[in-house]
N, CA, C and O atoms as a GROMACS GRO file, in nm:
protein
  568
    1UNK      N    1   1.167   1.678   0.702
    1UNK     CA    2   1.095   1.638   0.610
    1UNK      C    3   1.031   1.513   0.615
    1UNK      O    4   0.908   1.513   0.614
    2UNK      N    5   1.108   1.380   0.621
    2UNK     CA    6   1.087   1.277   0.684
    2UNK      C    7   1.016   1.246   0.796
    2UNK      O    8   0.992   1.130   0.829
    3UNK      N    9   0.969   1.378   0.880
    3UNK     CA   10   0.919   1.317   0.989
    3UNK      C   11   0.721   1.379   0.965
    3UNK      O   12   0.613   1.348   1.015
    4UNK      N   13   0.780   1.489   0.847
    4UNK     CA   14   0.611   1.539   0.793
    4UNK      C   15   0.593   1.404   0.755
    4UNK      O   16   0.496   1.345   0.801
    5UNK      N   17   0.687   1.331   0.661
    5UNK     CA   18   0.630   1.196   0.589
    5UNK      C   19   0.573   1.114   0.621
    5UNK      O   20   0.471   1.062   0.576
    6UNK      N   21   0.661   1.085   0.741
    6UNK     CA   22   0.627   0.952   0.871
    6UNK      C   23   0.495   1.036   0.942
    6UNK      O   24   0.394   0.967   0.925
    7UNK      N   25   0.474   1.125   0.995
    7UNK     CA   26   0.304   1.161   1.001
    7UNK      C   27   0.181   1.159   0.886
    7UNK      O   28   0.059   1.145   0.890
    8UNK      N   29   0.253   1.174   0.810
    8UNK     CA   30   0.146   1.180   0.720
    8UNK      C   31   0.070   1.038   0.696
    8UNK      O   32  -0.051   1.016   0.696
    9UNK      N   33   0.165   0.961   0.678
    9UNK     CA   34   0.167   0.840   0.683
    9UNK      C   35   0.095   0.755   0.740
    9UNK      O   36   0.005   0.686   0.692
   10UNK      N   37   0.145   0.761   0.870
   10UNK     CA   38   0.031   0.724   0.996
   10UNK      C   39  -0.078   0.755   0.966
   10UNK      O   40  -0.163   0.673   0.931
   11UNK      N   41  -0.099   0.898   0.976
   11UNK     CA   42  -0.189   0.997   1.036
   11UNK      C   43  -0.198   1.038   1.182
   11UNK      O   44  -0.300   1.084   1.234
   12UNK      N   45  -0.095   1.019   1.236
   12UNK     CA   46  -0.085   1.066   1.332
   12UNK      C   47   0.049   1.039   1.379
   12UNK      O   48   0.131   0.968   1.320
   13UNK      N   49   0.069   1.107   1.502
   13UNK     CA   50   0.218   1.115   1.543
   13UNK      C   51   0.287   0.997   1.642
   13UNK      O   52   0.407   0.986   1.669
   14UNK      N   53   0.160   0.904   1.695
   14UNK     CA   54   0.189   0.848   1.731
   14UNK      C   55   0.324   0.752   1.675
   14UNK      O   56   0.338   0.747   1.553
   15UNK      N   57   0.400   0.694   1.742
   15UNK     CA   58   0.555   0.618   1.753
   15UNK      C   59   0.507   0.425   1.755
   15UNK      O   60   0.551   0.334   1.825
   16UNK      N   61   0.387   0.426   1.631
   16UNK     CA   62   0.377   0.267   1.584
   16UNK      C   63   0.425   0.245   1.453
   16UNK      O   64   0.422   0.338   1.373
   17UNK      N   65   0.466   0.139   1.424
   17UNK     CA   66   0.539   0.099   1.266
   17UNK      C   67   0.359   0.106   1.215
   17UNK      O   68   0.267   0.124   1.295
   18UNK      N   69   0.351   0.097   1.140
   18UNK     CA   70   0.246   0.082   1.033
   18UNK      C   71   0.209  -0.069   1.058
   18UNK      O   72   0.097  -0.100   1.096
   19UNK      N   73   0.308  -0.160   1.035
   19UNK     CA   74   0.244  -0.242   1.034
   19UNK      C   75   0.163  -0.303   1.202
   19UNK      O   76   0.080  -0.393   1.205
   20UNK      N   77   0.202  -0.243   1.302
   20UNK     CA   78   0.144  -0.288   1.408
   20UNK      C   79   0.030  -0.203   1.467
   20UNK      O   80  -0.022  -0.212   1.578
   21UNK      N   81   0.002  -0.118   1.362
   21UNK     CA   82  -0.103  -0.042   1.393
   21UNK      C   83  -0.268  -0.104   1.328
   21UNK      O   84  -0.250  -0.184   1.236
   22UNK      N   85  -0.384  -0.084   1.355
   22UNK     CA   86  -0.518  -0.158   1.421
   22UNK      C   87  -0.556  -0.158   1.274
   22UNK      O   88  -0.637  -0.250   1.262
   23UNK      N   89  -0.538  -0.098   1.156
   23UNK     CA   90  -0.571  -0.136   1.031
   23UNK      C   91  -0.534  -0.238   0.992
   23UNK      O   92  -0.616  -0.324   0.958
   24UNK      N   93  -0.360  -0.263   0.983
   24UNK     CA   94  -0.292  -0.398   0.934
   24UNK      C   95  -0.315  -0.479   1.024
   24UNK      O   96  -0.338  -0.594   0.989
   25UNK      N   97  -0.316  -0.444   1.178
   25UNK     CA   98  -0.373  -0.598   1.234
   25UNK      C   99  -0.478  -0.688   1.181
   25UNK      O  100  -0.490  -0.808   1.157
   26UNK      N  101  -0.598  -0.509   1.170
   26UNK     CA  102  -0.743  -0.633   1.104
   26UNK      C  103  -0.690  -0.693   0.988
   26UNK      O  104  -0.764  -0.789   0.966
   27UNK      N  105  -0.586  -0.689   0.884
   27UNK     CA  106  -0.582  -0.746   0.764
   27UNK      C  107  -0.507  -0.877   0.773
   27UNK      O  108  -0.518  -0.969   0.692
   28UNK      N  109  -0.396  -0.876   0.922
   28UNK     CA  110  -0.321  -1.013   0.888
   28UNK      C  111  -0.412  -1.056   0.970
   28UNK      O  112  -0.413  -1.179   0.968
   29UNK      N  113  -0.493  -1.011   1.043
   29UNK     CA  114  -0.595  -1.078   1.148
   29UNK      C  115  -0.733  -1.225   1.060
   29UNK      O  116  -0.776  -1.336   1.090
   30UNK      N  117  -0.751  -1.122   0.947
   30UNK     CA  118  -0.857  -1.163   0.881
   30UNK      C  119  -0.878  -1.291   0.814
   30UNK      O  120  -0.813  -1.297   0.710
   31UNK      N  121  -0.940  -1.388   0.837
   31UNK     CA  122  -0.966  -1.541   0.825
   31UNK      C  123  -0.949  -1.541   0.656
   31UNK      O  124  -0.855  -1.600   0.604
   32UNK      N  125  -1.044  -1.473   0.580
   32UNK     CA  126  -1.104  -1.518   0.433
   32UNK      C  127  -0.943  -1.444   0.336
   32UNK      O  128  -0.885  -1.346   0.382
   33UNK      N  129  -0.892  -1.516   0.196
   33UNK     CA  130  -0.843  -1.406   0.140
   33UNK      C  131  -0.872  -1.290   0.065
   33UNK      O  132  -0.811  -1.192   0.022
   34UNK      N  133  -0.965  -1.328   0.063
   34UNK     CA  134  -1.066  -1.194  -0.022
   34UNK      C  135  -1.065  -1.127   0.107
   34UNK      O  136  -0.983  -1.036   0.121
   35UNK      N  137  -1.128  -1.151   0.188
   35UNK     CA  138  -1.124  -1.024   0.288
   35UNK      C  139  -1.009  -0.948   0.342
   35UNK      O  140  -1.002  -0.838   0.396
   36UNK      N  141  -0.898  -1.059   0.303
   36UNK     CA  142  -0.735  -0.961   0.343
   36UNK      C  143  -0.736  -0.877   0.237
   36UNK      O  144  -0.679  -0.769   0.250
   37UNK      N  145  -0.801  -0.909   0.113
   37UNK     CA  146  -0.734  -0.828  -0.010
   37UNK      C  147  -0.834  -0.680   0.019
   37UNK      O  148  -0.772  -0.574   0.029
   38UNK      N  149  -0.981  -0.678   0.032
   38UNK     CA  150  -1.056  -0.581   0.052
   38UNK      C  151  -0.990  -0.497   0.177
   38UNK      O  152  -0.961  -0.378   0.163
   39UNK      N  153  -0.970  -0.564   0.296
   39UNK     CA  154  -0.929  -0.477   0.403
   39UNK      C  155  -0.749  -0.400   0.340
   39UNK      O  156  -0.700  -0.288   0.349
   40UNK      N  157  -0.712  -0.501   0.293
   40UNK     CA  158  -0.497  -0.429   0.246
   40UNK      C  159  -0.532  -0.285   0.152
   40UNK      O  160  -0.480  -0.174   0.158
   41UNK      N  161  -0.649  -0.339   0.062
   41UNK     CA  162  -0.722  -0.200  -0.064
   41UNK      C  163  -0.723  -0.147   0.032
   41UNK      O  164  -0.627  -0.070   0.023
   42UNK      N  165  -0.787  -0.126   0.162
   42UNK     CA  166  -0.839  -0.023   0.205
   42UNK      C  167  -0.736   0.080   0.288
   42UNK      O  168  -0.726   0.202   0.298
   43UNK      N  169  -0.669  -0.031   0.338
   43UNK     CA  170  -0.543   0.072   0.401
   43UNK      C  171  -0.448   0.130   0.280
   43UNK      O  172  -0.405   0.244   0.268
   44UNK      N  173  -0.434   0.050   0.219
   44UNK     CA  174  -0.347   0.146   0.092
   44UNK      C  175  -0.423   0.284   0.019
   44UNK      O  176  -0.357   0.381  -0.016
   45UNK      N  177  -0.569   0.275   0.003
   45UNK     CA  178  -0.629   0.375  -0.003
   45UNK      C  179  -0.613   0.454   0.104
   45UNK      O  180  -0.589   0.568   0.066
   46UNK      N  181  -0.614   0.446   0.212
   46UNK     CA  182  -0.634   0.546   0.344
   46UNK      C  183  -0.491   0.605   0.350
   46UNK      O  184  -0.504   0.727   0.345
   47UNK      N  185  -0.370   0.573   0.356
   47UNK     CA  186  -0.228   0.582   0.302
   47UNK      C  187  -0.258   0.690   0.194
   47UNK      O  188  -0.261   0.809   0.227
   48UNK      N  189  -0.281   0.648   0.053
   48UNK     CA  190  -0.307   0.769  -0.064
   48UNK      C  191  -0.308   0.827  -0.029
   48UNK      O  192  -0.220   0.914  -0.028
   49UNK      N  193  -0.443   0.827   0.047
   49UNK     CA  194  -0.529   1.001   0.018
   49UNK      C  195  -0.491   1.044   0.167
   49UNK      O  196  -0.563   1.134   0.212
   50UNK      N  197  -0.398   1.001   0.244
   50UNK     CA  198  -0.311   1.092   0.312
   50UNK      C  199  -0.170   1.176   0.239
   50UNK      O  200  -0.151   1.295   0.216
   51UNK      N  201  -0.088   1.055   0.218
   51UNK     CA  202   0.009   1.124   0.174
   51UNK      C  203   0.019   1.201   0.008
   51UNK      O  204   0.081   1.300  -0.029
   52UNK      N  205  -0.058   1.120  -0.055
   52UNK     CA  206  -0.044   1.146  -0.243
   52UNK      C  207  -0.046   1.349  -0.208
   52UNK      O  208  -0.032   1.383  -0.325
   53UNK      N  209  -0.050   1.404  -0.175
   53UNK     CA  210  -0.034   1.543  -0.227
   53UNK      C  211   0.080   1.573  -0.176
   53UNK      O  212   0.134   1.679  -0.207
   54UNK      N  213   0.145   1.480  -0.081
   54UNK     CA  214   0.241   1.555   0.003
   54UNK      C  215   0.377   1.467  -0.065
   54UNK      O  216   0.496   1.484  -0.042
   55UNK      N  217   0.322   1.386  -0.140
   55UNK     CA  218   0.420   1.276  -0.255
   55UNK      C  219   0.442   1.346  -0.385
   55UNK      O  220   0.529   1.324  -0.468
   56UNK      N  221   0.298   1.482  -0.389
   56UNK     CA  222   0.369   1.525  -0.521
   56UNK      C  223   0.450   1.654  -0.516
   56UNK      O  224   0.522   1.713  -0.597
   57UNK      N  225   0.403   1.681  -0.372
   57UNK     CA  226   0.510   1.813  -0.279
   57UNK      C  227   0.677   1.782  -0.325
   57UNK      O  228   0.742   1.825  -0.421
   58UNK      N  229   0.707   1.709  -0.238
   58UNK     CA  230   0.804   1.607  -0.264
   58UNK      C  231   0.889   1.557  -0.418
   58UNK      O  232   1.006   1.590  -0.439
   59UNK      N  233   0.827   1.496  -0.492
   59UNK     CA  234   0.837   1.505  -0.605
   59UNK      C  235   0.920   1.636  -0.694
   59UNK      O  236   0.995   1.627  -0.792
   60UNK      N  237   0.869   1.771  -0.611
   60UNK     CA  238   0.938   1.850  -0.706
   60UNK      C  239   1.012   1.960  -0.570
   60UNK      O  240   1.016   2.083  -0.580
   61UNK      N  241   1.052   1.901  -0.477
   61UNK     CA  242   1.129   1.951  -0.393
   61UNK      C  243   1.280   1.966  -0.416
   61UNK      O  244   1.323   2.068  -0.361
   62UNK      N  245   1.348   1.913  -0.464
   62UNK     CA  246   1.494   1.860  -0.501
   62UNK      C  247   1.568   1.736  -0.458
   62UNK      O  248   1.533   1.619  -0.477
   63UNK      N  249   1.647   1.767  -0.415
   63UNK     CA  250   1.734   1.579  -0.322
   63UNK      C  251   1.615   1.500  -0.204
   63UNK      O  252   1.557   1.392  -0.193
   64UNK      N  253   1.624   1.660  -0.118
   64UNK     CA  254   1.600   1.596  -0.020
   64UNK      C  255   1.401   1.546  -0.024
   64UNK      O  256   1.344   1.466   0.050
   65UNK      N  257   1.365   1.594  -0.090
   65UNK     CA  258   1.208   1.538  -0.115
   65UNK      C  259   1.267   1.438  -0.186
   65UNK      O  260   1.265   1.318  -0.155
   66UNK      N  261   1.313   1.482  -0.271
   66UNK     CA  262   1.360   1.291  -0.365
   66UNK      C  263   1.361   1.195  -0.281
   66UNK      O  264   1.276   1.106  -0.278
   67UNK      N  265   1.500   1.209  -0.172
   67UNK     CA  266   1.556   1.129  -0.076
   67UNK      C  267   1.436   1.062   0.034
   67UNK      O  268   1.441   0.944   0.068
   68UNK      N  269   1.351   1.136   0.072
   68UNK     CA  270   1.252   1.086   0.156
   68UNK      C  271   1.136   0.983   0.085
   68UNK      O  272   1.103   0.880   0.143
   69UNK      N  273   1.100   1.007   0.001
   69UNK     CA  274   1.021   0.955  -0.165
   69UNK      C  275   1.098   0.788  -0.184
   69UNK      O  276   1.030   0.686  -0.196
   70UNK      N  277   1.223   0.788  -0.183
   70UNK     CA  278   1.288   0.651  -0.207
   70UNK      C  279   1.320   0.598  -0.070
   70UNK      O  280   1.393   0.500  -0.080
   71UNK      N  281   1.285   0.634   0.078
   71UNK     CA  282   1.280   0.562   0.157
   71UNK      C  283   1.116   0.494   0.197
   71UNK      O  284   1.062   0.388   0.226
   72UNK      N  285   1.090   0.628   0.175
   72UNK     CA  286   0.897   0.613   0.171
   72UNK      C  287   0.919   0.466   0.081
   72UNK      O  288   0.919   0.357   0.139
   73UNK      N  289   0.940   0.480  -0.079
   73UNK     CA  290   0.928   0.329  -0.118
   73UNK      C  291   1.025   0.183  -0.111
   73UNK      O  292   1.005   0.076  -0.168
   74UNK      N  293   1.114   0.215  -0.037
   74UNK     CA  294   1.191   0.119   0.022
   74UNK      C  295   1.100   0.049   0.164
   74UNK      O  296   1.096  -0.066   0.206
   75UNK      N  297   1.044   0.157   0.204
   75UNK     CA  298   0.958   0.108   0.353
   75UNK      C  299   0.816   0.050   0.260
   75UNK      O  300   0.766  -0.058   0.290
   76UNK      N  301   0.776   0.111   0.178
   76UNK     CA  302   0.654   0.012   0.139
   76UNK      C  303   0.680  -0.101   0.030
   76UNK      O  304   0.590  -0.153  -0.036
   77UNK      N  305   0.818  -0.132   0.020
   77UNK     CA  306   0.852  -0.255  -0.058
   77UNK      C  307   0.812  -0.343   0.056
   77UNK      O  308   0.718  -0.421   0.071
   78UNK      N  309   0.927  -0.300   0.142
   78UNK     CA  310   0.949  -0.420   0.275
   78UNK      C  311   0.786  -0.488   0.295
   78UNK      O  312   0.764  -0.609   0.291
   79UNK      N  313   0.648  -0.352   0.324
   79UNK     CA  314   0.587  -0.365   0.392
   79UNK      C  315   0.483  -0.487   0.314
   79UNK      O  316   0.426  -0.575   0.378
   80UNK      N  317   0.472  -0.467   0.134
   80UNK     CA  318   0.386  -0.472   0.040
   80UNK      C  319   0.438  -0.663   0.075
   80UNK      O  320   0.351  -0.743   0.108
   81UNK      N  321   0.641  -0.723   0.053
   81UNK     CA  322   0.655  -0.831   0.084
   81UNK      C  323   0.616  -0.898   0.237
   81UNK      O  324   0.615  -1.010   0.289
   82UNK      N  325   0.587  -0.772   0.272
   82UNK     CA  326   0.535  -0.893   0.442
   82UNK      C  327   0.369  -0.935   0.416
   82UNK      O  328   0.311  -1.035   0.458
   83UNK      N  329   0.344  -0.883   0.378
   83UNK     CA  330   0.188  -0.880   0.313
   83UNK      C  331   0.191  -1.024   0.218
   83UNK      O  332   0.114  -1.119   0.238
   84UNK      N  333   0.281  -1.020   0.127
   84UNK     CA  334   0.265  -1.125   0.029
   84UNK      C  335   0.353  -1.259   0.098
   84UNK      O  336   0.321  -1.375   0.071
   85UNK      N  337   0.464  -1.226   0.188
   85UNK     CA  338   0.495  -1.328   0.248
   85UNK      C  339   0.366  -1.435   0.350
   85UNK      O  340   0.361  -1.557   0.364
   86UNK      N  341   0.278  -1.324   0.404
   86UNK     CA  342   0.105  -1.364   0.500
   86UNK      C  343   0.057  -1.428   0.389
   86UNK      O  344   0.023  -1.542   0.419
   87UNK      N  345   0.050  -1.417   0.339
   87UNK     CA  346  -0.037  -1.489   0.225
   87UNK      C  347   0.037  -1.615   0.166
   87UNK      O  348  -0.045  -1.690   0.113
   88UNK      N  349   0.177  -1.665   0.157
   88UNK     CA  350   0.208  -1.724   0.128
   88UNK      C  351   0.238  -1.868   0.242
   88UNK      O  352   0.245  -1.988   0.214
   89UNK      N  353   0.251  -1.805   0.361
   89UNK     CA  354   0.276  -1.889   0.480
   89UNK      C  355   0.149  -1.918   0.518
   89UNK      O  356   0.146  -2.019   0.587
   90UNK      N  357   0.060  -1.876   0.503
   90UNK     CA  358  -0.092  -1.912   0.452
   90UNK      C  359  -0.226  -1.992   0.379
   90UNK      O  360  -0.347  -2.007   0.400
   91UNK      N  361  -0.100  -2.042   0.257
   91UNK     CA  362  -0.119  -2.094   0.170
   91UNK      C  363  -0.276  -2.070   0.107
   91UNK      O  364  -0.374  -2.144   0.100
   92UNK      N  365  -0.238  -1.879   0.049
   92UNK     CA  366  -0.346  -1.846   0.009
   92UNK      C  367  -0.274  -1.826  -0.187
   92UNK      O  368  -0.331  -1.845  -0.295
   93UNK      N  369  -0.128  -1.782  -0.151
   93UNK     CA  370  -0.142  -1.711  -0.325
   93UNK      C  371  -0.194  -1.861  -0.435
   93UNK      O  372  -0.228  -1.970  -0.389
   94UNK      N  373  -0.190  -1.839  -0.532
   94UNK     CA  374  -0.235  -1.945  -0.612
   94UNK      C  375  -0.076  -1.974  -0.632
   94UNK      O  376   0.035  -1.923  -0.645
   95UNK      N  377  -0.156  -2.101  -0.621
   95UNK     CA  378  -0.066  -2.226  -0.630
   95UNK      C  379   0.035  -2.203  -0.769
   95UNK      O  380  -0.013  -2.166  -0.876
   96UNK      N  381   0.194  -2.232  -0.749
   96UNK     CA  382   0.246  -2.202  -0.835
   96UNK      C  383   0.344  -2.063  -0.855
   96UNK      O  384   0.442  -2.053  -0.928
   97UNK      N  385   0.288  -1.969  -0.775
   97UNK     CA  386   0.279  -1.789  -0.735
   97UNK      C  387   0.471  -1.791  -0.684
   97UNK      O  388   0.508  -1.852  -0.585
   98UNK      N  389   0.541  -1.732  -0.751
   98UNK     CA  390   0.678  -1.724  -0.689
   98UNK      C  391   0.646  -1.603  -0.627
   98UNK      O  392   0.598  -1.506  -0.685
   99UNK      N  393   0.681  -1.611  -0.474
   99UNK     CA  394   0.628  -1.484  -0.414
   99UNK      C  395   0.718  -1.348  -0.374
   99UNK      O  396   0.695  -1.253  -0.299
  100UNK      N  397   0.839  -1.386  -0.467
  100UNK     CA  398   0.914  -1.250  -0.491
  100UNK      C  399   0.820  -1.140  -0.572
  100UNK      O  400   0.788  -1.026  -0.541
  101UNK      N  401   0.779  -1.248  -0.725
  101UNK     CA  402   0.745  -1.235  -0.848
  101UNK      C  403   0.598  -1.156  -0.763
  101UNK      O  404   0.617  -1.040  -0.728
  102UNK      N  405   0.498  -1.201  -0.741
  102UNK     CA  406   0.374  -1.163  -0.660
  102UNK      C  407   0.388  -1.025  -0.573
  102UNK      O  408   0.306  -0.933  -0.580
  103UNK      N  409   0.527  -1.023  -0.470
  103UNK     CA  410   0.569  -0.909  -0.396
  103UNK      C  411   0.606  -0.790  -0.533
  103UNK      O  412   0.594  -0.668  -0.521
  104UNK      N  413   0.635  -0.832  -0.611
  104UNK     CA  414   0.675  -0.701  -0.693
  104UNK      C  415   0.549  -0.684  -0.762
  104UNK      O  416   0.520  -0.564  -0.760
  105UNK      N  417   0.469  -0.747  -0.817
  105UNK     CA  418   0.321  -0.696  -0.851
  105UNK      C  419   0.225  -0.617  -0.766
  105UNK      O  420   0.147  -0.523  -0.784
  106UNK      N  421   0.258  -0.681  -0.680
  106UNK     CA  422   0.193  -0.600  -0.548
  106UNK      C  423   0.235  -0.469  -0.547
  106UNK      O  424   0.150  -0.386  -0.579
  107UNK      N  425   0.396  -0.413  -0.505
  107UNK     CA  426   0.461  -0.320  -0.568
  107UNK      C  427   0.351  -0.259  -0.630
  107UNK      O  428   0.260  -0.188  -0.586
  108UNK      N  429   0.370  -0.287  -0.704
  108UNK     CA  430   0.390  -0.215  -0.837
  108UNK      C  431   0.180  -0.136  -0.842
  108UNK      O  432   0.157  -0.015  -0.852
  109UNK      N  433   0.082  -0.230  -0.833
  109UNK     CA  434  -0.008  -0.200  -0.779
  109UNK      C  435  -0.049  -0.105  -0.711
  109UNK      O  436  -0.143  -0.026  -0.720
  110UNK      N  437   0.056  -0.128  -0.622
  110UNK     CA  438  -0.018   0.008  -0.527
  110UNK      C  439   0.057   0.129  -0.531
  110UNK      O  440   0.038   0.202  -0.434
  111UNK      N  441   0.122   0.162  -0.599
  111UNK     CA  442   0.203   0.300  -0.560
  111UNK      C  443   0.134   0.417  -0.615
  111UNK      O  444   0.056   0.406  -0.710
  112UNK      N  445   0.157   0.520  -0.560
  112UNK     CA  446   0.044   0.639  -0.552
  112UNK      C  447   0.085   0.698  -0.680
  112UNK      O  448   0.035   0.810  -0.697
  113UNK      N  449   0.166   0.654  -0.780
  113UNK     CA  450   0.117   0.710  -0.928
  113UNK      C  451   0.001   0.658  -0.976
  113UNK      O  452  -0.065   0.712  -1.065
  114UNK      N  453  -0.036   0.528  -0.908
  114UNK     CA  454  -0.141   0.422  -0.999
  114UNK      C  455  -0.280   0.516  -0.911
  114UNK      O  456  -0.394   0.533  -0.955
  115UNK      N  457  -0.236   0.556  -0.803
  115UNK     CA  458  -0.375   0.586  -0.721
  115UNK      C  459  -0.397   0.721  -0.762
  115UNK      O  460  -0.512   0.765  -0.759
  116UNK      N  461  -0.280   0.809  -0.810
  116UNK     CA  462  -0.247   0.892  -0.868
  116UNK      C  463  -0.404   0.904  -0.993
  116UNK      O  464  -0.515   0.957  -0.981
  117UNK      N  465  -0.363   0.859  -1.058
  117UNK     CA  466  -0.377   0.833  -1.232
  117UNK      C  467  -0.517   0.814  -1.242
  117UNK      O  468  -0.587   0.861  -1.332
  118UNK      N  469  -0.571   0.718  -1.114
  118UNK     CA  470  -0.743   0.666  -1.142
  118UNK      C  471  -0.793   0.775  -1.031
  118UNK      O  472  -0.914   0.762  -1.048
  119UNK      N  473  -0.785   0.829  -0.974
  119UNK     CA  474  -0.835   0.940  -0.847
  119UNK      C  475  -0.842   1.050  -0.870
  119UNK      O  476  -0.951   1.107  -0.862
  120UNK      N  477  -0.732   1.114  -0.906
  120UNK     CA  478  -0.714   1.248  -0.990
  120UNK      C  479  -0.725   1.293  -1.124
  120UNK      O  480  -0.790   1.390  -1.163
  121UNK      N  481  -0.643   1.201  -1.204
  121UNK     CA  482  -0.679   1.186  -1.364
  121UNK      C  483  -0.822   1.149  -1.425
  121UNK      O  484  -0.881   1.217  -1.509
  122UNK      N  485  -0.865   1.036  -1.370
  122UNK     CA  486  -0.970   0.984  -1.405
  122UNK      C  487  -1.061   1.023  -1.352
  122UNK      O  488  -1.164   1.012  -1.418
  123UNK      N  489  -1.073   1.094  -1.197
  123UNK     CA  490  -1.204   1.133  -1.130
  123UNK      C  491  -1.219   1.007  -1.004
  123UNK      O  492  -1.250   1.038  -0.888
  124UNK      N  493  -1.200   0.902  -1.035
  124UNK     CA  494  -1.244   0.789  -0.945
  124UNK      C  495  -1.272   0.795  -0.821
  124UNK      O  496  -1.165   0.824  -0.768
  125UNK      N  497  -1.393   0.780  -0.697
  125UNK     CA  498  -1.349   0.802  -0.594
  125UNK      C  499  -1.275   0.708  -0.511
  125UNK      O  500  -1.251   0.599  -0.564
  126UNK      N  501  -1.240   0.724  -0.413
  126UNK     CA  502  -1.212   0.624  -0.336
  126UNK      C  503  -1.251   0.523  -0.290
  126UNK      O  504  -1.161   0.440  -0.275
  127UNK      N  505  -1.359   0.487  -0.256
  127UNK     CA  506  -1.444   0.351  -0.277
  127UNK      C  507  -1.413   0.273  -0.408
  127UNK      O  508  -1.392   0.152  -0.413
  128UNK      N  509  -1.415   0.364  -0.522
  128UNK     CA  510  -1.395   0.316  -0.674
  128UNK      C  511  -1.258   0.217  -0.688
  128UNK      O  512  -1.241   0.097  -0.705
  129UNK      N  513  -1.195   0.302  -0.676
  129UNK     CA  514  -1.014   0.274  -0.616
  129UNK      C  515  -1.022   0.185  -0.530
  129UNK      O  516  -0.923   0.112  -0.542
  130UNK      N  517  -1.089   0.152  -0.445
  130UNK     CA  518  -1.080   0.057  -0.313
  130UNK      C  519  -1.104  -0.094  -0.382
  130UNK      O  520  -1.041  -0.200  -0.376
  131UNK      N  521  -1.223  -0.054  -0.447
  131UNK     CA  522  -1.288  -0.195  -0.509
  131UNK      C  523  -1.171  -0.277  -0.610
  131UNK      O  524  -1.126  -0.392  -0.610
  132UNK      N  525  -1.143  -0.141  -0.706
  132UNK     CA  526  -1.020  -0.205  -0.849
  132UNK      C  527  -0.937  -0.238  -0.795
  132UNK      O  528  -0.914  -0.353  -0.833
  133UNK      N  529  -0.823  -0.188  -0.672
  133UNK     CA  530  -0.752  -0.246  -0.612
  133UNK      C  531  -0.741  -0.391  -0.560
  133UNK      O  532  -0.656  -0.477  -0.584
  134UNK      N  533  -0.835  -0.394  -0.494
  134UNK     CA  534  -0.905  -0.534  -0.410
  134UNK      C  535  -0.909  -0.638  -0.515
  134UNK      O  536  -0.858  -0.749  -0.501
  135UNK      N  537  -0.996  -0.582  -0.664
  135UNK     CA  538  -0.992  -0.719  -0.773
  135UNK      C  539  -0.862  -0.716  -0.806
  135UNK      O  540  -0.821  -0.820  -0.754
  136UNK      N  541  -0.771  -0.666  -0.858
  136UNK     CA  542  -0.683  -0.685  -0.906
  136UNK      C  543  -0.580  -0.784  -0.851
  136UNK      O  544  -0.524  -0.880  -0.903
  137UNK      N  545  -0.567  -0.697  -0.657
  137UNK     CA  546  -0.484  -0.794  -0.621
  137UNK      C  547  -0.506  -0.947  -0.611
  137UNK      O  548  -0.416  -1.030  -0.599
  138UNK      N  549  -0.633  -0.971  -0.617
  138UNK     CA  550  -0.749  -1.089  -0.597
  138UNK      C  551  -0.690  -1.178  -0.717
  138UNK      O  552  -0.671  -1.299  -0.705
  139UNK      N  553  -0.662  -1.098  -0.843
  139UNK     CA  554  -0.671  -1.191  -0.991
  139UNK      C  555  -0.569  -1.206  -0.932
  139UNK      O  556  -0.573  -1.307  -0.862
  140UNK      N  557  -0.437  -1.127  -0.923
  140UNK     CA  558  -0.317  -1.122  -0.929
  140UNK      C  559  -0.295  -1.250  -0.852
  140UNK      O  560  -0.271  -1.354  -0.912
  141UNK      N  561  -0.301  -1.246  -0.742
  141UNK     CA  562  -0.236  -1.315  -0.586
  141UNK      C  563  -0.299  -1.443  -0.584
  141UNK      O  564  -0.232  -1.547  -0.579
  142UNK      N  565  -0.434  -1.443  -0.588
  142UNK     CA  566  -0.514  -1.552  -0.505
  142UNK      C  567  -0.522  -1.624  -0.607
  142UNK      O  568  -0.580  -1.732  -0.603
   0.00000   0.00000   0.00000
């Protein structure tokens, strides 16, 4: 189940960490903080478009599914923290912002549940979600 999750998350079966993939490298390489937010929101969107159907099934699959989702959340939290630390290292976080709280806020905004609420339940398309997420992250972090 974890292998299926990892392939769905990445979009392929290449043994490359998410943070080392092209889309993530573009986020970290961007000069402007607003561009970083837009690109990061695009990464989150792409991932959620791939994993949301599987996450829904795993949530109903008993202990094994729950364990994969829990591991996925830990990994996502680590990735979000790396992104926020990157912003902090470049002086892009709003003055006085605690990076730990900023990472928690970013982690909360980027959940599969929020993506599902907006795209499945409210009927937003992926582009509208990405714009909203970029705006929320900008308002929260920058």
